[in-house]
C-alpha positions as CSV (number, residue, x, y, z in Angstrom):
1,X,-56.5,-256.8,40.7
2,X,-59.4,-256.9,43.3
3,X,-58.1,-253.7,44.7
4,X,-59.1,-251.7,41.8
5,X,-62.5,-250.3,41.1
6,X,-63.7,-252.1,38.1
7,X,-66.9,-251.4,36.0
8,X,-68.1,-253.9,33.4
9,X,-71.8,-252.8,32.7
10,X,-72.7,-250.2,30.1
11,X,-75.7,-248.0,30.2
12,X,-75.5,-247.4,26.4
13,X,-76.3,-249.7,23.5
14,X,-73.8,-250.2,20.5
15,X,-74.7,-248.9,17.2
16,X,-76.4,-251.2,15.0
17,X,-73.8,-250.7,12.2
18,X,-70.7,-249.1,11.4
19,X,-70.8,-245.4,10.6
20,X,-70.1,-244.9,6.9
21,X,-67.7,-241.9,6.3
22,X,-66.7,-239.8,3.0
23,X,-64.6,-237.0,2.3
24,X,-66.1,-233.5,2.3
25,X,-64.6,-231.4,-0.6
26,X,-66.1,-228.1,-2.1
27,X,-69.3,-228.5,-0.3
28,X,-70.0,-232.3,-1.5
29,X,-69.5,-235.7,0.0
30,X,-67.0,-238.0,-1.9
31,X,-65.7,-241.2,-2.0
32,X,-62.1,-242.1,-2.8
33,X,-61.3,-242.2,-6.4
34,X,-59.8,-245.7,-5.9
35,X,-62.5,-246.9,-3.5
36,X,-60.4,-247.4,-0.8
37,X,-61.8,-247.5,2.9
38,X,-60.4,-248.2,6.3
39,X,-62.3,-249.6,9.3
40,X,-61.9,-248.5,13.0
41,X,-62.3,-251.1,15.6
42,X,-63.4,-250.0,19.0
43,X,-60.4,-250.6,21.4
44,X,-63.0,-251.3,24.2
45,X,-65.6,-253.3,22.6
46,X,-63.9,-255.1,19.5
47,X,-66.7,-254.1,17.1
48,X,-66.3,-252.0,13.9
49,X,-67.3,-248.5,14.8
50,X,-66.8,-246.5,11.5
51,X,-65.9,-247.5,7.8
52,X,-64.2,-244.5,6.4
53,X,-63.2,-243.6,3.0
54,X,-59.3,-243.2,2.6
55,X,-57.9,-240.6,0.3
56,X,-54.8,-240.1,-1.4
57,X,-52.9,-237.2,-3.3
58,X,-55.9,-236.8,-5.7
59,X,-58.3,-236.1,-2.8
60,X,-55.7,-233.8,-1.1
61,X,-55.3,-232.0,-4.2
62,X,-59.0,-231.3,-4.8
63,X,-59.5,-230.3,-1.4
64,X,-56.6,-227.7,-1.5
65,X,-57.7,-226.4,-5.0
66,X,-61.2,-225.8,-3.6
67,X,-59.8,-224.1,-0.5
68,X,-57.5,-221.9,-2.4
69,X,-60.3,-221.0,-5.1
70,X,-62.6,-220.0,-2.0
71,X,-60.2,-218.1,-0.5
72,X,-59.1,-216.1,-3.5
73,X,-62.3,-215.2,-4.7
74,X,-63.4,-213.6,-1.3
75,X,-66.5,-215.5,-0.5
76,X,-65.2,-215.9,3.2
77,X,-62.0,-214.1,3.3
78,X,-63.5,-210.7,2.4
79,X,-66.8,-210.8,4.1
80,X,-67.4,-209.0,7.1
81,X,-66.4,-210.3,10.8
82,X,-70.3,-210.3,11.8
83,X,-71.2,-212.6,9.0
84,X,-68.6,-215.0,9.7
85,X,-69.4,-215.0,13.3
86,X,-73.1,-215.5,12.3
87,X,-72.2,-218.8,10.9
88,X,-69.5,-220.0,13.6
89,X,-72.5,-219.2,16.0
90,X,-74.7,-221.5,14.3
91,X,-72.2,-224.4,14.3
92,X,-71.7,-223.9,18.0
93,X,-75.6,-224.5,18.5
94,X,-75.7,-227.4,16.2
95,X,-72.5,-229.0,18.1
96,X,-74.9,-228.7,21.3
97,X,-77.8,-230.4,19.6
98,X,-75.4,-233.4,18.7
99,X,-73.7,-233.9,21.7
100,X,-74.9,-237.6,22.5
101,X,-74.5,-238.6,18.7
102,X,-70.8,-237.3,18.4
103,X,-70.0,-238.3,22.2
104,X,-71.0,-242.2,21.5
105,X,-69.0,-242.6,18.3
106,X,-66.0,-240.6,20.0
107,X,-66.0,-243.0,22.9
108,X,-66.2,-246.1,20.7
109,X,-63.4,-244.9,18.5
110,X,-61.1,-243.6,21.3
111,X,-61.8,-245.7,24.2
112,X,-62.4,-242.8,26.4
113,X,-65.2,-242.6,29.1
114,X,-68.5,-241.6,27.9
115,X,-68.6,-238.7,30.3
116,X,-65.2,-237.4,29.4
117,X,-66.4,-237.5,25.5
118,X,-69.5,-235.4,26.1
119,X,-67.5,-232.9,28.0
120,X,-65.1,-232.7,25.1
121,X,-68.0,-232.3,22.3
122,X,-70.1,-230.0,24.6
123,X,-67.2,-227.9,25.6
124,X,-66.0,-227.4,22.1
125,X,-69.0,-225.3,21.2
126,X,-67.7,-222.9,23.6
127,X,-64.5,-222.7,21.4
128,X,-66.6,-221.9,18.5
129,X,-68.6,-219.0,20.2
130,X,-65.3,-217.4,21.5
131,X,-63.9,-217.5,18.0
132,X,-67.1,-216.0,16.7
133,X,-66.3,-213.2,19.3
134,X,-62.9,-212.5,18.0
135,X,-64.1,-212.7,14.2
136,X,-66.1,-209.4,15.1
137,X,-63.7,-207.7,17.4
138,X,-60.3,-208.4,15.4
139,X,-58.6,-205.1,14.3
140,X,-55.5,-203.4,13.3
141,X,-53.8,-200.2,14.3
142,X,-53.3,-196.7,13.2
143,X,-50.4,-194.5,13.6
144,X,-51.4,-190.6,13.5
145,X,-48.1,-189.3,15.3
146,X,-45.8,-189.9,12.1
147,X,-46.2,-186.1,11.0
148,X,-48.6,-183.9,9.9
149,X,-48.5,-185.4,6.4
150,X,-48.2,-189.1,7.2
151,X,-50.7,-191.7,8.4
152,X,-49.7,-195.5,9.0
153,X,-52.3,-198.4,9.3
154,X,-51.3,-201.7,10.6
155,X,-53.9,-204.2,8.7
156,X,-54.5,-207.8,10.0
157,X,-55.6,-210.1,7.0
158,X,-56.1,-213.8,7.2
159,X,-53.3,-215.8,6.2
160,X,-54.8,-217.9,3.5
161,X,-55.2,-221.7,3.2
162,X,-54.5,-223.6,6.3
163,X,-54.0,-227.2,6.5
164,X,-55.1,-228.6,9.8
165,X,-53.8,-232.0,11.0
166,X,-55.4,-233.4,14.2
167,X,-54.6,-236.3,16.5
168,X,-56.6,-239.5,17.9
169,X,-56.8,-238.4,21.6
170,X,-59.2,-235.5,21.4
171,X,-60.3,-235.5,18.0
172,X,-63.2,-233.0,18.5
173,X,-61.6,-230.9,21.0
174,X,-58.4,-230.2,19.2
175,X,-60.3,-229.6,16.2
176,X,-62.2,-226.7,18.0
177,X,-58.8,-225.4,19.1
178,X,-58.1,-224.8,15.4
179,X,-60.8,-224.6,13.0
180,X,-63.2,-222.0,14.3
181,X,-60.1,-219.5,14.9
182,X,-58.9,-220.0,11.4
183,X,-62.5,-219.6,10.0
184,X,-63.1,-216.5,12.2
185,X,-59.9,-215.0,11.1
186,X,-61.2,-215.4,7.3
187,X,-58.9,-218.4,6.2
188,X,-60.2,-221.3,4.4
189,X,-59.1,-224.9,5.4
190,X,-58.2,-228.5,4.6
191,X,-58.7,-230.6,7.6
192,X,-57.1,-234.1,8.1
193,X,-58.1,-236.2,11.2
194,X,-56.6,-239.2,12.6
195,X,-57.2,-242.3,10.6
196,X,-57.9,-243.9,13.9
197,X,-60.8,-241.2,15.1
198,X,-62.1,-239.8,12.0
199,X,-65.8,-239.9,12.8
200,X,-66.4,-236.7,14.6
201,X,-64.7,-234.5,12.2
202,X,-66.4,-236.1,9.4
203,X,-69.8,-235.8,11.0
204,X,-68.9,-231.9,11.7
205,X,-69.3,-231.4,7.9
206,X,-73.0,-232.0,8.3
207,X,-73.2,-229.1,10.8
208,X,-71.1,-226.8,8.7
209,X,-73.2,-227.4,5.8
210,X,-76.4,-226.8,7.7
211,X,-75.1,-223.7,9.2
212,X,-74.3,-222.1,5.8
213,X,-70.5,-222.3,5.6
214,X,-69.8,-221.6,1.7
215,X,-68.6,-224.6,-0.3
216,X,-64.8,-224.8,-0.1
217,X,-64.1,-222.8,2.9
218,X,-63.6,-226.1,4.9
219,X,-62.8,-229.3,3.4
220,X,-62.1,-232.6,5.0
221,X,-60.0,-235.2,3.8
222,X,-59.8,-238.6,5.5
223,X,-56.5,-240.8,5.2
224,X,-53.2,-241.4,6.4
225,X,-50.4,-239.0,7.1
226,X,-48.6,-240.2,4.2
227,X,-49.8,-239.5,1.4
228,X,-52.6,-237.0,2.6
229,X,-50.9,-235.2,5.6
230,X,-47.7,-235.0,3.6
231,X,-49.4,-233.4,0.5
232,X,-51.2,-231.2,3.1
233,X,-47.9,-229.9,4.1
234,X,-45.9,-229.6,1.1
235,X,-48.3,-228.3,-1.4
236,X,-47.5,-224.7,-2.8
237,X,-51.1,-223.6,-2.2
238,X,-51.1,-224.1,1.3
239,X,-50.0,-220.9,3.4
240,X,-50.1,-222.4,6.8
241,X,-50.1,-225.9,8.5
242,X,-51.3,-226.2,12.1
243,X,-50.5,-229.7,13.5
244,X,-51.2,-231.5,17.0
245,X,-49.4,-234.8,17.8
246,X,-46.2,-236.2,18.5
247,X,-42.7,-234.4,18.5
248,X,-41.1,-236.7,16.1
249,X,-43.9,-236.1,13.6
250,X,-44.0,-232.4,14.2
251,X,-40.2,-232.3,13.5
252,X,-40.9,-234.0,10.0
253,X,-43.7,-231.7,9.4
254,X,-41.2,-228.6,10.0
255,X,-38.8,-230.2,7.6
256,X,-41.3,-230.8,5.1
257,X,-42.9,-227.4,5.1
258,X,-39.4,-225.9,4.8
259,X,-39.4,-226.3,0.9
260,X,-42.1,-223.6,0.6
261,X,-41.2,-221.5,3.9
262,X,-45.0,-221.7,4.8
263,X,-45.9,-221.1,8.5
264,X,-46.2,-224.0,10.7
265,X,-47.8,-224.0,14.2
266,X,-47.1,-227.0,16.4
267,X,-48.5,-228.5,19.7
268,X,-46.5,-231.4,20.4
269,X,-45.8,-233.7,23.3
270,X,-45.2,-233.0,27.0
271,X,-43.7,-234.7,30.3
272,X,-45.6,-232.3,32.6
273,X,-44.7,-232.0,36.2
274,X,-46.7,-231.2,39.5
275,X,-44.2,-230.1,42.3
276,X,-45.5,-230.7,45.8
277,X,-44.3,-228.7,48.5
278,X,-44.8,-229.8,52.2
279,X,-46.9,-226.5,52.9
280,X,-49.7,-227.6,50.2
281,X,-53.1,-228.4,50.7
282,X,-52.1,-232.3,50.4
283,X,-55.7,-233.8,50.0
284,X,-56.4,-231.4,47.1
285,X,-53.0,-231.9,45.5
286,X,-53.4,-235.6,45.7
287,X,-56.8,-235.5,44.1
288,X,-55.7,-233.3,41.3
289,X,-52.4,-235.5,40.8
290,X,-54.8,-238.5,40.4
291,X,-57.1,-236.5,38.1
292,X,-54.1,-235.3,36.0
293,X,-52.6,-238.5,35.4
294,X,-55.7,-240.8,34.5
295,X,-57.8,-238.2,32.8
296,X,-58.4,-239.5,29.3
297,X,-56.7,-242.8,30.2
298,X,-53.4,-240.9,30.5
299,X,-53.5,-240.5,26.7
300,X,-53.2,-236.5,27.1
301,X,-50.5,-234.3,26.1
302,X,-51.2,-232.2,29.2
303,X,-51.1,-235.6,31.6
304,X,-49.2,-234.8,34.7
305,X,-47.2,-238.1,34.3
306,X,-44.6,-236.9,36.8
307,X,-44.8,-235.7,40.2
308,X,-42.0,-234.0,42.0
309,X,-42.5,-234.2,45.8
310,X,-40.7,-232.9,48.6
311,X,-38.5,-235.5,50.4
312,X,-40.1,-235.0,53.7
313,X,-43.7,-236.0,52.7
314,X,-42.9,-238.2,49.5
315,X,-43.9,-241.6,51.1
316,X,-47.2,-240.1,52.9
317,X,-48.2,-238.2,49.8
318,X,-47.7,-241.2,47.4
319,X,-49.5,-243.5,49.9
320,X,-52.5,-240.9,49.5
321,X,-52.4,-241.2,45.5
322,X,-52.2,-244.9,45.7
323,X,-55.4,-245.0,47.9
324,X,-57.2,-242.6,45.7
325,X,-56.1,-244.5,42.3
326,X,-57.6,-247.7,43.8
327,X,-60.9,-246.0,44.0
328,X,-60.9,-244.5,40.3
329,X,-63.6,-246.2,38.3
330,X,-61.7,-248.2,35.5
331,X,-63.5,-250.2,32.8
332,X,-66.3,-250.0,30.4
333,X,-66.3,-246.5,28.8
334,X,-70.0,-246.5,28.0
335,X,-70.7,-246.6,31.8
336,X,-71.1,-242.8,32.7
337,X,-69.3,-243.8,36.2
338,X,-66.3,-244.8,34.4
339,X,-63.2,-242.6,34.8
340,X,-60.6,-244.7,33.1
341,X,-61.2,-246.4,29.7
342,X,-59.3,-248.5,27.2
343,X,-56.1,-247.8,25.5
344,X,-56.1,-246.9,21.8
345,X,-54.2,-249.6,20.4
346,X,-52.7,-252.8,21.4
347,X,-49.3,-251.7,20.0
348,X,-49.7,-248.5,22.1
349,X,-50.5,-250.6,25.3
350,X,-47.4,-252.6,24.8
351,X,-45.4,-249.3,24.4
352,X,-46.8,-248.1,27.9
353,X,-46.1,-251.5,29.4
354,X,-42.5,-251.3,28.1
355,X,-41.9,-248.0,30.0
356,X,-42.9,-249.5,33.2
357,X,-40.9,-252.8,32.7
358,X,-37.7,-250.9,31.8
359,X,-38.2,-248.6,34.9
360,X,-38.4,-251.6,37.3
361,X,-35.4,-253.2,35.6
362,X,-33.3,-250.2,36.3
363,X,-34.3,-250.3,39.9
364,X,-37.8,-248.4,40.3
365,X,-40.8,-249.8,42.3
366,X,-44.1,-250.2,41.1
367,X,-46.5,-249.6,44.1
368,X,-49.8,-249.9,41.9
369,X,-50.9,-251.6,38.9
370,X,-48.0,-252.2,36.3
371,X,-49.6,-254.1,33.6
372,X,-52.3,-254.7,31.2
373,X,-55.6,-255.7,32.6
374,X,-58.6,-257.8,31.0
375,X,-62.0,-256.4,31.8
376,X,-64.7,-259.1,31.8
377,X,-66.9,-259.1,28.5
378,X,-64.5,-256.3,27.0
379,X,-61.1,-257.9,26.3
380,X,-57.4,-257.1,27.0
381,X,-57.0,-253.5,25.8
382,X,-56.7,-251.9,29.3
383,X,-54.0,-251.1,31.2
384,X,-54.0,-250.7,35.1
385,X,-53.7,-247.4,37.0
386,X,-49.9,-247.5,37.7
387,X,-47.8,-245.7,40.1
388,X,-43.9,-246.2,39.9
389,X,-41.8,-244.7,42.6
390,X,-37.9,-244.7,43.3
391,X,-37.5,-243.1,39.8
392,X,-34.3,-241.3,39.0
393,X,-34.2,-238.3,36.5
394,X,-32.1,-240.3,33.8
395,X,-34.8,-243.1,33.5
396,X,-36.8,-243.0,30.2
397,X,-40.0,-243.2,32.0
398,X,-39.1,-239.8,33.8
399,X,-37.9,-238.2,30.6
400,X,-40.2,-239.3,27.8
401,X,-44.0,-239.1,27.1
402,X,-45.3,-242.6,28.1
403,X,-48.9,-241.5,26.9
404,X,-50.8,-243.7,29.3
405,X,-52.3,-244.2,33.0
406,X,-48.7,-244.1,34.6
407,X,-47.4,-241.7,37.2
408,X,-43.6,-241.4,38.1
409,X,-42.6,-240.2,41.4
410,X,-39.4,-238.2,42.0
411,X,-38.4,-236.3,45.2
412,X,-36.6,-232.7,45.8
413,X,-34.9,-231.4,48.9
414,X,-35.5,-227.5,48.1
415,X,-36.9,-225.0,45.6
416,X,-33.7,-224.9,43.5
417,X,-33.7,-228.6,43.2
418,X,-37.4,-228.6,42.4
419,X,-37.1,-226.2,39.4
420,X,-33.9,-228.0,38.2
421,X,-36.0,-231.2,37.9
422,X,-38.9,-229.4,36.3
423,X,-36.8,-227.9,33.6
424,X,-34.5,-231.0,33.2
425,X,-36.7,-232.3,30.0
426,X,-36.9,-231.7,26.4
427,X,-40.4,-230.6,26.8
428,X,-42.0,-227.7,28.0
429,X,-45.7,-227.8,27.8
430,X,-47.3,-227.2,31.2
431,X,-46.1,-227.4,34.7
432,X,-48.0,-227.4,38.2
433,X,-46.9,-226.1,41.7
434,X,-48.6,-226.8,45.2
435,X,-48.1,-224.5,47.9
436,X,-50.0,-222.3,50.3
437,X,-47.1,-219.6,50.0
438,X,-48.1,-217.2,47.3
439,X,-44.5,-216.1,46.9
440,X,-43.4,-219.9,46.2
441,X,-45.9,-220.3,43.5
442,X,-45.0,-217.1,41.7
443,X,-41.4,-217.7,42.0
444,X,-42.0,-221.1,40.5
445,X,-44.5,-220.0,37.7
446,X,-41.6,-217.6,36.6
447,X,-38.8,-219.8,36.4
448,X,-40.6,-222.8,35.0
449,X,-39.9,-223.5,31.3
450,X,-43.5,-224.2,30.3
451,X,-46.2,-222.7,28.1
452,X,-48.9,-223.0,31.1
453,X,-48.3,-223.2,34.8
454,X,-50.9,-224.1,37.0
455,X,-50.8,-223.0,40.7
456,X,-52.9,-225.3,43.1
457,X,-54.9,-226.6,40.3
458,X,-54.4,-228.7,37.4
459,X,-55.8,-228.6,33.4
460,X,-58.2,-225.6,34.0
461,X,-58.5,-224.1,30.6
462,X,-60.6,-221.6,29.1
463,X,-60.9,-220.4,25.6
464,X,-59.7,-217.0,26.5
465,X,-56.4,-218.5,27.6
466,X,-53.7,-219.3,25.2
467,X,-52.4,-222.7,25.0
468,X,-48.8,-224.0,23.8
469,X,-45.5,-225.1,24.6
470,X,-41.9,-224.1,24.8
471,X,-38.9,-226.4,23.5
472,X,-39.9,-229.6,21.9
473,X,-43.6,-229.1,22.9
474,X,-43.9,-227.0,20.1
475,X,-44.3,-223.4,18.4
476,X,-46.9,-220.9,18.3
477,X,-50.4,-220.8,20.4
478,X,-53.8,-221.9,20.2
479,X,-57.0,-220.4,21.4
480,X,-57.2,-216.9,23.2
481,X,-56.2,-213.8,21.1
482,X,-52.8,-215.3,20.6
483,X,-54.2,-218.3,19.0
484,X,-56.5,-216.3,16.8
485,X,-53.7,-214.1,15.7
486,X,-51.7,-217.2,14.5
487,X,-53.9,-217.2,11.5
488,X,-53.5,-213.5,10.6
489,X,-50.8,-211.7,8.6
490,X,-49.8,-208.2,9.5
491,X,-49.6,-205.6,6.7
492,X,-48.3,-202.0,7.1
493,X,-50.0,-199.2,4.9
494,X,-48.2,-195.9,5.0
495,X,-50.1,-193.0,3.5
496,X,-49.0,-189.5,2.5
497,X,-51.6,-186.9,2.8
498,X,-51.4,-184.2,0.2
499,X,-48.6,-183.4,-2.4
500,X,-46.1,-182.9,0.2
501,X,-43.1,-185.2,-0.7
502,X,-39.8,-183.4,-1.6
503,X,-38.7,-184.8,-5.2
504,X,-35.7,-186.8,-4.8
505,X,-34.4,-186.3,-8.4
506,X,-33.7,-182.7,-9.1
507,X,-34.5,-181.6,-12.5
508,X,-32.7,-178.3,-14.3
509,X,-29.2,-178.9,-12.7
510,X,-27.5,-179.9,-15.8
511,X,-24.5,-177.6,-16.9
């Protein structure tokens, strides 16, 4: 493995002791009623990072009751948008003041590189600020063309109590795509982070408290999906569930929530293609492909885990990506030069490797990587940057979400075949196209079955632009105006002006 760029040294020291985490319910920090705790071991360094209280039904019920009471008494839902925005802006400022503290703990819990953790935490402040802007500018409609004696008003009101369930791969960023928008809309919330990465969510409670968020408006319960998440999904007092995670779990949440017909928003998996036409800027495309597959160690729903390359340039383009991949800095996530860190768990690493082995057994060729790697001083929980070519569309590695630093290469002959391969998937989260011909790009963008289409770029995102998937990549949208509207109910108010309504029941007509 000497042809890979491996970094072993770190510029940051490990914490002296594990972080102790508790639930945050009705404005107070609580231990679990049964005293249960869970330790998170750093996938990169093997040390205990955090020791978190593990909740159950009792904690979930207490958090839901606090959120329900806080919503119903109007302490948050009925105050002005200006007052809500003021609190959200304070939270954004406090996030920026705590970037280093939050980024270090997130790097250790997830295994992602420290520079990416800093970008995630710092960037989340912008989500809070944008949600604050929407809180002040949200409005309904009026209809004064219904006749001289009628006026119609359409109100947008907060949906109520929202259960927020977040994943382990971007724990702070994805929370930022949900929580400030729900709060900005006037909802109250119960949050459950992944049991593998609870720390930055639990630490956020300190910032919410400092910013002046009223007790009960946001409650955080630590624990497993069962029982905590299940209770948050099925409870009668919860009006909406928003979840980011695997498609399999999203389907279970939809089934569980059906009993109360509560609203469900889901951001799920992806098998995202980048299509490269021969007239593309191939240097830029190769760099974007390399970034897209290795960012966050490939543990990203938006990972461009498959490329679809025109057959005339496939060999040369793949060689470019292989050459760039050898230069990607791989190893110790506490070094700011590292670009690819550790895999979140040993079990997940074995799953990634299984996809690669099965592809090889089916006739595919590994042209880089293809196995786990030990990094001196850090252990075995790393997977090599891997590129697999000779892949056919029927292989599992081309159809299923590998969720690791593994790129598959498919080829196409013309635009029709490129579109067919793009849409030949159960997922529809994102897609990309590379061509200097604007007509090619626009045609692809309109025909690709994906919630986001990037042209001549990859994974550029903004708080203003909605994000979400088609098909089995989810339902609903996050961020942007559309994401904000997910947390609102629409109510129509129809008013008659004056006593102009003719009586329906006629009196004095008896014979």
